[in-house]
N, C-alpha and C positions, 0 to 999 in steps of 0.2 A: 479492519474494523476500527471505528472510533467510539470512545465513550461519550455519552451524551452529557451536556453541561451547558455552559454559556454559549457555546458554538455547537451547532448540529450539522453533521455532514449531509449535504443535499445531493451530491453526485461524486462518484469516483470514476475517473477516466483512466483506463489502462491503454498502453500502446497496442498496436496490432501485432499479434504473435506471428511467428513463422513456423512452418511445418518442417521439422528436421528428422532425419533418419539416424538412429543410434544402433550400435552393434547388438545391444541387449534386447531390442524390440523389433518385431517384424512389421509393426505399424509405425507410421510417421507420428510424431508427437508434436503438439502445439506448445511452443516454448517462447520465452523472452531471452534474448542473448545480448551480450555486451552491456553497455550502459544504457539505461532507459529511465523514463520518468513515469510515475503514477501520480496523477493530479487529483486533488480532492477540493471540491467547492463546499464552503460552509455558509450557514446562515446564522447571524448573531441574534440571540434571544433579545426581545424588546426590553427585558428587564436587566440586561447586562450593563454593569457600570463601566465607565471608561477606566482604563488602566491595564496593567500587565495581567496576563492569565496564561494558562497552558492548555494545550489540546493533547490528550493522551489516547493512544491507540495501540494496535498490534498489526504486524504484517506477518502473514504465514506464507512460507515459501519452501521449495524443495530444489536443492542444487543437484544438477546432473552433469555427467560428462559421457564420453563415448563408451565407458565401461560399466556404468550403472548410476544409480541415484542415491544420495544420502537420505536419511530419515527426514521427514518434514520438520521444519524449525519455525518457532514463533519468536519474532523480534519485537520487543517493546519499543514504542516510539513516543517521544514527548517533544512537542514543538512549542516554544515560547512565542507569544504574540502580544501586541499592544493594541487594545481596543480604544478607538478614538471616536469622538462625536463629530 
């Protein structure tokens, strides 16, 4: 999730998950594995002045291995950007 401000998230694109089997579950689980990207597209507010700003948000995830899953975790994200005309 992204906080609203000078930039507003218009789309969040996740990679295609894979269905994996784990010892602790009789059902296959939809997961992301290895290194992957989550891409967000933003729209700049018409009133946004040129210059540096930050986009703040959170990523919530749950890490698992073949033995079980950790508790869900929320990671705070801050991305510095430069707005230009």
